[in-house]
BALODREN-943270 format. One record per residue (C-alpha): x, y, z; residue in three letters. Coordinates in steps of 0.25 Angstrom, whole numbers, padded with zeros to 4 digits, always signed. Layout:
N
XYZAla/...
This chain:
209
+0000+0000+0000Met/+0005+0014-0003Ser/+0009+0024+0008Asn/+0001+0035+0001Lys/-0010+0039+0010Lys/-0023+0042+0003Val/-0034+0050+0010Gly/-0048+0047+0007Val/-0056+0059+0011Ile/-0068+0055+0021Asp/-0078+0066+0022Tyr/-0090+0056+0025Gly/-0095+0054+0011Ala/-0087+0045+0002Gly/-0084+0030-0002Asn/-0072+0030+0007Leu/-0070+0016+0010Phe/-0071+0011-0004Ser/-0061+0022-0008Val/-0052+0018+0003Gly/-0053+0003-0001Arg/-0049+0007-0015Gly/-0037+0015-0011Leu/-0032+0004-0002Asn/-0034-0006-0013Ala/-0025+0003-0022Ala/-0014+0002-0011Gly/-0017+0016-0005Leu/-0018+0020+0010Lys/-0032+0027+0011Ala/-0036+0035+0023Phe/-0049+0041+0025Phe/-0048+0056+0028Val/-0058+0064+0036Thr/-0049+0075+0041Asp/-0045+0086+0031Ser/-0033+0090+0039Glu/-0027+0076+0037Lys/-0028+0076+0021Leu/-0013+0080+0020Asn/-0009+0067+0026Gln/-0013+0060+0013Tyr/-0006+0058+0000Asp/-0019+0058-0008Ala/-0033+0060-0006Leu/-0046+0053-0011Val/-0059+0060-0010Leu/-0071+0050-0012Pro/-0085+0054-0012Gly/-0100+0050-0014Val/-0112+0058-0012Gly/-0116+0072-0015Ala/-0105+0083-0018Phe/-0110+0094-0009Gly/-0111+0084+0003Asp/-0098+0079+0001Gly/-0091+0093-0001Met/-0098+0098+0012Asn/-0092+0086+0019Lys/-0078+0089+0014Leu/-0079+0103+0018Arg/-0085+0100+0032Ser/-0072+0094+0035Val/-0062+0103+0027Gly/-0059+0092+0018Met/-0062+0100+0005Asp/-0051+0110+0008Leu/-0041+0100+0012Ala/-0043+0092-0001Ile/-0041+0104-0009Val/-0028+0107-0001Glu/-0024+0092-0003Phe/-0026+0094-0018Ala/-0017+0106-0018Lys/-0005+0097-0012Ser/-0005+0089-0025Gly/-0009+0076-0019Arg/-0019+0067-0026Gln/-0034+0068-0024Ile/-0044+0058-0029Leu/-0059+0061-0029Gly/-0068+0050-0031Ile/-0083+0051-0036Cys/-0089+0063-0027Leu/-0074+0065-0023Gly/-0071+0068-0037Met/-0082+0078-0038Gln/-0077+0085-0025Phe/-0065+0089-0033Leu/-0073+0098-0042Met/-0076+0113-0040Ser/-0092+0111-0039Trp/-0103+0101-0039Ser/-0117+0103-0043Tyr/-0123+0091-0036Glu/-0135+0096-0028Phe/-0131+0110-0029Gly/-0117+0117-0031Glu/-0106+0112-0022His/-0091+0117-0022Lys/-0081+0106-0023Gly/-0066+0105-0020Leu/-0062+0112-0033Asp/-0050+0104-0036Leu/-0054+0102-0050Ile/-0062+0113-0056Pro/-0076+0109-0061Gly/-0090+0104-0056Asn/-0098+0092-0053Val/-0112+0090-0060Asn/-0122+0080-0062Val/-0122+0070-0073Ile/-0134+0074-0082Pro/-0145+0064-0083Glu/-0147+0058-0097Arg/-0157+0048-0102Lys/-0152+0034-0101Gly/-0141+0037-0091Trp/-0143+0036-0076Arg/-0136+0046-0066Val/-0129+0043-0057Pro/-0118+0036-0066Asn/-0115+0023-0058Ile/-0106+0012-0063Gly/-0094+0010-0071Trp/-0089+0020-0082Cys/-0077+0020-0091Pro/-0069+0032-0089Ile/-0062+0040-0101Lys/-0049+0047-0098Phe/-0048+0061-0104Met/-0033+0062-0101Arg/-0022+0053-0096Asp/-0024+0049-0082Pro/-0009+0047-0079Glu/-0005+0052-0066Glu/-0019+0052-0060Thr/-0025+0041-0052Pro/-0032+0036-0064Phe/-0020+0033-0072Met/-0023+0018-0072Asn/-0037+0019-0078Ala/-0039+0020-0093Thr/-0051+0026-0102Ser/-0062+0015-0101Gly/-0059+0011-0087Thr/-0072+0009-0079Asp/-0074+0016-0066Phe/-0087+0016-0056Tyr/-0095+0028-0056Phe/-0106+0033-0047Val/-0110+0048-0049His/-0120+0058-0053Ser/-0111+0070-0054Tyr/-0098+0072-0062Tyr/-0086+0081-0062Cys/-0085+0092-0073Ile/-0071+0098-0072Pro/-0068+0112-0078Asp/-0056+0107-0085Lys/-0057+0095-0094Ser/-0043+0092-0091Ser/-0047+0088-0076Asp/-0056+0077-0082Val/-0047+0064-0082Leu/-0058+0054-0086Ala/-0073+0054-0090Thr/-0084+0044-0092Ile/-0096+0044-0101Glu/-0110+0044-0095Phe/-0123+0048-0100Ser/-0117+0053-0113Glu/-0109+0062-0104Leu/-0094+0063-0101Thr/-0092+0063-0086Leu/-0079+0066-0078Thr/-0074+0053-0072Ala/-0060+0058-0067Ile/-0055+0071-0064Ile/-0040+0074-0062Ser/-0032+0087-0060Gln/-0018+0086-0054Gly/-0018+0078-0041Asn/-0034+0079-0040Val/-0042+0068-0046His/-0056+0063-0046Gly/-0064+0051-0051Cys/-0079+0050-0052Gln/-0079+0035-0051Phe/-0076+0027-0039His/-0062+0020-0040Pro/-0064+0012-0028Glu/-0076+0004-0035Ile/-0070+0004-0049Ser/-0062-0009-0048Gly/-0047-0010-0050Gln/-0046+0003-0059Tyr/-0052+0011-0047Gly/-0041+0005-0038Ile/-0030+0009-0048Glu/-0035+0023-0047Ile/-0032+0023-0032Tyr/-0019+0016-0035Asn/-0015+0027-0045Ala/-0019+0038-0035Phe/-0007+0034-0027Tyr/+0002+0036-0040Asn/-0004+0049-0045Ser/+0004+0059-0037Asp/
């Protein structure tokens, strides 16, 4: 097992244990973090999340975790947001109102439009398509066409197309699947329930300094 310490942010709303098991399966030491003042003890951070954007951000702010995450990102260490955690990385979300995010990657989060013959939320396996080379990111071991497991009704719309690392096709729409800017990354799917390719993302997370 690697000596690298990965903090999994615990704000009372996330699939923490499955994420922790995924990181451990990849050979990483995972620690659940509830104290924002202790973030600097870790070499990298994972920000998981399920539920509504506004509620989740309120919980992060209530314990000062929002500002601590932003400061951690400024240090150049790796951050990986998963599902709702990826959406937190954006500037704004329009889920049940207007809510400010961490603004680590400029852009917004909006609802997947309903279309005839397509059911929202998007639940199930979808093949991703890389828009640029994923080398030196946690997704370096995946390829276009690799399937990952998604559960979401909202999706990220970065201001800059260069921040979109991969997409999926759903409901005749192109939706963002992975965002990446420098040391800040996010995936809309769940690596921890996406089989071996998901575990390889956590493994590459160690090597993407």
